[in-house]
C-alpha positions as CSV (number, residue, x, y, z in Angstrom):
1,M,113.5,108.0,98.8
2,A,110.2,106.6,97.6
3,N,107.7,108.7,95.6
4,M,104.8,110.3,97.3
5,P,101.8,112.2,96.0
6,L,102.4,116.0,96.0
7,N,99.6,116.5,98.5
8,F,101.5,114.5,101.2
9,F,104.3,117.2,101.3
10,S,104.3,119.9,104.0
11,E,104.7,123.6,103.5
12,G,108.3,124.5,102.7
13,Q,109.2,121.0,101.5
14,K,110.8,120.6,98.1
15,G,110.8,117.7,95.6
16,K,111.2,116.7,92.0
17,V,108.3,115.6,89.8
18,D,108.8,111.9,89.0
19,N,105.7,111.0,87.1
20,I,102.0,111.7,86.7
21,V,99.4,109.0,87.6
22,G,96.5,109.4,85.3
23,G,95.1,109.3,81.8
24,E,96.4,111.2,78.8
25,K,94.1,114.3,79.4
26,I,95.3,114.8,83.0
27,S,99.0,114.2,82.1
28,K,98.7,116.7,79.2
29,R,97.1,119.3,81.4
30,L,99.7,119.0,84.1
31,Y,102.5,119.0,81.6
32,E,101.2,122.3,80.1
33,M,101.1,123.7,83.7
34,G,104.8,122.9,84.0
35,F,104.7,119.7,86.0
36,N,107.3,117.8,83.9
37,K,109.5,115.0,85.0
38,G,112.5,116.4,86.9
39,T,111.0,119.8,87.6
40,E,111.6,121.0,91.1
41,V,108.5,122.0,93.1
42,K,108.2,123.7,96.5
43,I,105.1,123.6,98.6
44,V,104.0,127.2,99.5
45,K,100.7,126.3,101.2
46,N,99.1,123.0,102.0
47,D,96.2,123.3,104.4
48,A,92.4,123.2,103.7
49,G,91.6,124.0,100.1
50,P,93.9,124.0,97.1
51,I,97.6,123.4,97.3
52,I,99.9,126.3,96.3
53,V,103.2,125.3,94.8
54,S,106.2,127.3,93.5
55,L,107.2,125.9,90.1
56,S,109.7,127.4,87.7
57,G,109.4,130.8,89.3
58,Y,105.6,130.8,89.3
59,K,103.1,130.1,92.1
60,I,100.3,127.7,91.0
61,A,97.2,126.6,92.9
62,I,96.0,123.1,92.2
63,G,93.2,121.1,93.7
64,R,93.9,118.2,96.0
65,G,92.6,115.6,93.6
66,L,95.0,116.8,90.9
67,A,97.9,117.1,93.4
68,Q,97.3,113.4,94.4
69,K,98.2,112.4,90.8
70,I,101.6,114.1,90.8
71,M,104.2,111.7,92.2
72,V,107.2,113.6,93.7
73,S,110.5,112.4,95.1
74,Q,112.7,114.3,97.6
């Protein structure tokens, strides 16, 4: 399946991080938060406001702009 930005996924959907679209600062920040290639993510909440994802046993809230830079495959 093709890659999609994380913010296109619905609540309950799972996927694996494929890559980060952005500069070095953004990539480093997301890497430090745990968004590494191959890491499984699950959308906990995706409505108005920040997106909440379950990642490596943690729940993390990220803004929509940042979520758009995380490319995920199912």
